C-alpha positions in Angstrom: 0.0 0.0 0.0 1.4 3.4 -1.1 0.1 6.7 0.1 0.2 9.9 -2.0 0.0 13.2 -0.1 -1.2 16.5 -1.4 -1.5 15.8 -5.1 -2.8 19.3 -5.5 -6.5 18.3 -5.3 -7.4 19.0 -1.7 -7.8 15.3 -0.9 -6.9 14.2 2.7 -5.5 10.9 1.5 -4.9 8.9 -1.7 -3.9 5.3 -1.3 -2.5 3.0 -4.0 -3.1 -0.7 -3.2 -1.4 -3.6 -4.9 -1.3 -7.3 -4.2 0.7 -9.3 -6.7 -0.7 -12.7 -5.6 -4.3 -11.9 -6.5 -3.6 -9.3 -9.2 -5.2 -6.5 -7.3 -4.5 -3.0 -8.3 -6.7 -0.4 -6.6 -6.8 3.2 -5.6 -8.7 4.6 -2.6 -9.3 8.3 -2.5 -10.5 10.1 0.7 -11.4 13.7 -0.1 -12.8 14.8 3.2 -13.7 13.4 6.7 -15.0 16.8 8.0 -18.5 15.4 8.5 -17.5 11.8 9.4 -15.9 8.8 7.8 -15.7 8.9 4.1 -18.2 6.7 2.3 -18.3 5.9 -1.4 -18.5 2.8 -3.6 -15.9 0.7 -5.3 -15.7 0.9 -9.1 -14.3 -2.1 -10.9 -13.4 -0.9 -14.4 -10.8 -1.6 -17.2 -9.1 1.8 -17.2 -6.7 2.4 -20.0 -4.0 3.6 -17.6 -3.3 4.1 -13.9 -3.4 7.8 -14.6 -7.0 7.5 -15.9 -8.0 5.5 -12.8 -6.4 8.1 -10.5 -8.3 10.9 -12.3 -11.5 9.0 -11.9 -11.1 8.2 -8.2 -10.1 11.8 -7.4 -13.2 13.2 -9.1 -15.5 10.6 -7.7 -14.3 10.9 -4.1 -14.7 14.7 -4.2 -18.2 14.3 -5.7 -19.1 11.9 -2.8 -18.1 14.5 -0.2 -20.4 17.0 -1.8 -23.2 14.4 -2.3 -23.1 13.3 1.4 -23.0 16.9 2.6 -26.1 17.9 0.5 -27.9 14.8 1.6 -27.6 15.8 5.2 -25.5 12.8 6.1 -22.8 12.7 8.8 -20.3 11.3 6.2 -17.3 12.5 4.3 -16.5 11.6 0.8 -14.4 8.7 -0.5 -14.2 6.4 -3.4 -12.2 3.4 -4.6 -11.4 2.0 -8.0 -10.1 -1.5 -8.9 -8.3 -1.5 -12.2 -9.3 -4.4 -14.4 -12.2 -6.1 -16.3 -14.6 -7.3 -13.7 -15.7 -10.1 -16.1 -12.2 -11.4 -16.4 -10.3 -10.4 -13.2 -12.8 -10.4 -10.4 -12.1 -13.3 -8.0 -12.9 -14.0 -4.3 -9.2 -13.7 -3.4 -8.9 -10.3 -5.2 -12.0 -8.9 -3.4 -10.8 -10.2 -0.1 -7.4 -8.6 -0.7 -9.2 -5.4 -1.4 -11.2 -5.8 1.8 -7.9 -6.0 3.8 -6.7 -2.7 2.4 -10.1 -1.1 3.3 -9.8 -2.5 6.8 -6.2 -1.2 7.1 -7.6 2.4 6.9 -9.3 1.9 10.3 -12.7 3.2 9.3 -11.6 6.4 7.5 -13.1 4.9 4.3 -16.3 2.8 4.1 -17.0 1.1 0.8 -20.1 0.0 -1.1 -21.2 -1.0 -4.6 -20.5 1.0 -7.8 -20.0 0.3 -11.5 -18.7 -3.3 -11.9 -19.4 -4.3 -8.3 -22.5 -5.9 -6.8 -24.1 -6.9 -3.5 -22.5 -10.3 -3.6 -19.1 -8.7 -4.0 -19.6 -6.6 -0.9 -20.4 -9.7 1.0 -17.0 -11.1 0.1 -15.2 -7.8 0.8 -16.9 -7.8 4.2 -15.3 -11.1 5.1 -12.1 -9.1 5.5 -13.4 -5.7 6.6 -16.0 -4.3 8.9 -16.2 -1.1 6.9 -18.5 -2.3 4.2 -22.1 -1.4 3.2 -24.4 -2.4 0.4 -24.4 -6.0 1.6 -27.1 -8.6 1.0 -30.2 -8.7 3.2 -29.2 -12.2 4.4 -26.0 -10.8 5.6 -27.6 -7.9 7.4 -27.4 -5.4 4.6 -29.8 -3.3 2.5 -29.3 -5.0 -0.8 -29.1 -3.2 -4.1 -28.8 0.6 -3.7 -29.9 1.2 -7.3 -33.5 1.2 -6.1 -33.3 4.4 -4.1 -30.7 5.9 -6.4 -33.3 5.8 -9.2 -36.1 6.9 -6.9 -34.1 9.9 -5.7 -33.2 10.9 -9.3 -36.9 10.7 -10.1 -37.6 13.1 -7.2 -35.0 15.5 -8.6 -36.6 15.3 -12.0 -40.0 16.1 -10.5 -38.5 19.2 -8.8 -36.9 20.2 -12.1 -40.2 19.9 -13.9 -41.8 22.1 -11.2 -39.1 24.7 -11.7 -39.5 24.7 -15.5 -43.3 24.0 -16.1 -44.8 24.9 -12.7 -45.9 21.4 -11.9 -43.9 18.5 -10.4 -45.3 16.1 -13.0 -43.7 14.2 -15.9 -46.9 13.0 -17.5 -46.8 13.6 -21.3 -43.2 14.7 -21.1 -40.6 13.1 -23.4 -37.6 11.8 -21.4 -34.4 10.4 -22.9 -32.6 8.0 -20.7 -28.9 7.3 -21.6 -28.0 4.1 -20.0 -30.5 1.5 -18.8 -28.3 -0.5 -16.5 -28.9 -1.0 -12.8 -30.3 2.5 -12.1 -31.5 3.6 -15.5 -33.7 0.5 -15.8 -35.5 1.3 -12.6 -35.8 5.0 -13.4 -37.6 4.1 -16.7 -40.2 2.3 -14.6 -40.9 5.4 -12.5 -41.2 7.5 -15.7 -43.5 5.0 -17.4 -45.7 4.9 -14.3 -45.8 8.7 -14.2 -47.1 8.7 -17.8 -43.9 10.0 -19.5 -42.8 9.1 -23.0 -39.4 7.4 -22.7 -36.6 7.1 -25.2 -33.6 5.0 -24.3 -30.2 4.1 -25.5 -27.4 1.9 -24.2 -24.1 0.3 -25.4 -25.4 -3.0 -24.2 -28.0 -4.7 -26.4 -28.9 -7.0 -23.4 -29.8 -4.0 -21.3 -32.0 -2.5 -24.0 -33.8 -5.8 -24.5 -34.4 -6.2 -20.8 -35.9 -2.7 -20.6 -38.0 -3.2 -23.7 -39.3 -6.5 -22.3 -40.3 -4.9 -19.1 -41.6 -1.6 -20.7 -42.7 -2.3 -24.3 -43.8 1.4 -24.8 -40.2 2.7 -24.7 -38.6 4.0 -27.9 -35.0 3.0 -28.7 -32.5 5.2 -30.6 -29.2 4.0 -31.9 -26.7 5.7 -29.7 -26.0 8.6 -27.3 -25.4 11.1 -30.2 -28.9 10.2 -31.6 -30.5 10.7 -28.2 -28.8 14.0 -27.6 -30.2 15.2 -31.0 -33.7 14.0 -30.2 -36.3 16.6 -29.3 -36.7 16.0 -25.6 -38.2 17.6 -22.5 -35.7 15.9 -20.2 -32.3 14.4 -20.9 -31.3 11.8 -18.2 -27.6 10.6 -18.3 -27.5 7.4 -16.3 -24.3 5.7 -17.5 -20.7 6.9 -17.1 -19.7 10.5 -16.5 -18.4 13.3 -18.8 -21.3 13.2 -21.2 -21.9 17.0 -21.0 -19.2 18.6 -23.1 -19.1 21.9 -24.9 -20.1 20.0 -28.1 -22.9 18.0 -26.7 -24.5 20.9 -24.8 -24.5 22.8 -28.2 -26.5 19.9 -29.7 -28.8 19.1 -26.8 -32.5 19.6 -27.5 -33.9 19.4 -24.0 -35.2 21.8 -21.4 -33.8 19.8 -18.4 -30.8 17.7 -17.7 -31.4 15.4 -14.7 -29.8 11.9 -14.5 -28.2 9.5 -12.2 -24.7 9.4 -13.7 -21.8 10.8 -11.6 -19.7 13.7 -12.8 -21.8 14.5 -15.9 -20.0 17.8 -16.6 -16.8 17.3 -18.6 -15.4 20.4 -17.0 -16.6 23.1 -14.6 -17.5 25.6 -17.3 -20.1 23.4 -18.8 -22.8 24.3 -16.2 -22.5 27.9 -17.4 -23.0 26.8 -21.0 -26.2 24.9 -20.0 -27.4 28.0 -18.1 -26.7 30.3 -21.0 -28.8 28.0 -23.3 -31.7 28.1 -20.8 -31.3 24.4 -20.0 -31.9 23.6 -16.3 -29.2 21.3 -14.9 -30.0 19.3 -11.8 -26.6 18.6 -10.2 -25.9 14.9 -10.4 -24.5 14.5 -6.9 -27.6 16.1 -5.6 -30.3 14.0 -7.3 -28.5 10.6 -7.3 -27.9 10.6 -3.5 -30.6 8.0 -2.9 -28.1 5.1 -3.0 -25.8 6.6 -0.4 -28.8 7.4 1.8 -29.7 3.8 1.6 -26.3 2.4 2.4 -25.9 4.9 5.2 -29.1 3.8 6.7 -27.8 0.2 6.6 -25.1 1.3 9.2 -27.9 2.0 11.7 -30.0 -1.2 11.1 -31.6 -0.9 7.7 -35.2 0.2 7.4 -36.3 0.6 3.8 -39.3 2.9 4.6 -37.1 5.2 6.7 -34.5 5.3 3.9 -37.1 6.0 1.3 -38.5 8.9 3.4 -35.1 10.4 3.6 -34.6 10.0 -0.2 -37.9 11.7 -0.9 -36.4 14.9 0.6 -34.2 15.1 -2.5 -37.2 16.9 -4.0 -37.1 19.7 -1.5 -33.3 20.0 -1.6 -33.4 20.3 -5.3 -35.9 23.0 -5.1 -33.7 24.8 -2.5 -30.7 24.6 -4.8 -32.7 26.1 -7.7 -34.0 28.9 -5.4 -30.4 29.7 -4.3 -29.2 29.7 -7.9 -31.8 32.2 -8.9 -31.2 34.4 -5.8 -27.4 34.4 -6.3 -27.5 34.6 -10.1 -25.4 31.5 -10.6 -25.9 28.1 -12.3 -27.5 25.3 -10.1 -24.2 23.4 -9.9 -22.5 26.4 -8.3 -25.4 26.8 -5.9 -25.2 23.2 -4.9 -21.5 23.5 -4.3 -22.1 26.4 -2.0 -24.6 24.6 0.1 -22.4 21.6 0.4 -19.3 23.6 1.2 -21.2 25.6 3.8 -22.3 22.5 5.6 -18.8 20.9 5.5 -17.3 24.1 6.9 -19.9 24.7 9.6 -20.3 21.2 10.9 -16.7 20.2 10.3 -15.6 23.2 12.4 -17.4 21.6 15.4 -14.6 19.0 15.5 -12.4 21.6 17.3 -14.7 21.4 20.3 -13.4 18.7 22.6 -15.9 16.3 24.2 -15.4 13.8 26.9 
């Protein structure tokens, strides 16, 4: 295990983990523990390089700090990435080796599921570490966090609709969902139930067929570019991040962007481009917080109804962000950042008060 200090990103700690016997190569990023232990999922992905993996974990862990702060949780922000193809390289030994590295941090980082990792993987990691959430119900966990991630994103979409059209209703609206994997598939269900017209795309033919089988009314377009060019009311990125670039924003034909994918903005200036075009952006780390609300609730003895009630509050928090953005004359992403940073500073500052 190798630690990297500073790195010019504001992170408290960045840890490189390697175990030659199992082939494990992982990076754990801890952005902040101002509000509590850092919590964020483990992404298992075939990165092109270690540099690409590092860039991803740094961005994702920072995003988790802001997400947890806005969600009102007593948690800091962290993330882990395992470098490799989960279909080829994932083994019990590798996951248990990763669990030992998580355990070695003494609770500063708590892990959970993310892209490429699942509930059954967290059960294996937990055989070596006590700092694991997102476990199966039979092992005392909450199960798949995609359920409340999708529900929270839907609440954010309702708040966005209220801001644009004056009613928190998606009935009759045309919503384009980019990515119908774990979260996107469930989100489509909420939208169909609400009476929306849904257009989907995904790089996985199996994911598309699964969604079409469950919801025959959905329309399918060839790829992301085609979806971006489609006349939509809402564009919902629900796959990997970076989809909102200078180019794609210029082509986008939607009134609202609200989706579950992390780090949707390719760079910080993109939120201003969206604002200038009159497209309302619901910050991703705000609306997709349902999953982390669920896994945090697991730490206290999971109660689904309680976690769902907390997730429903994303509707009100999204409205508060839009109100602050309007009052301060800034894009919603900047307003969300301000609210999160304010809470981290105010509550984090209490740590200087000694208690017995």
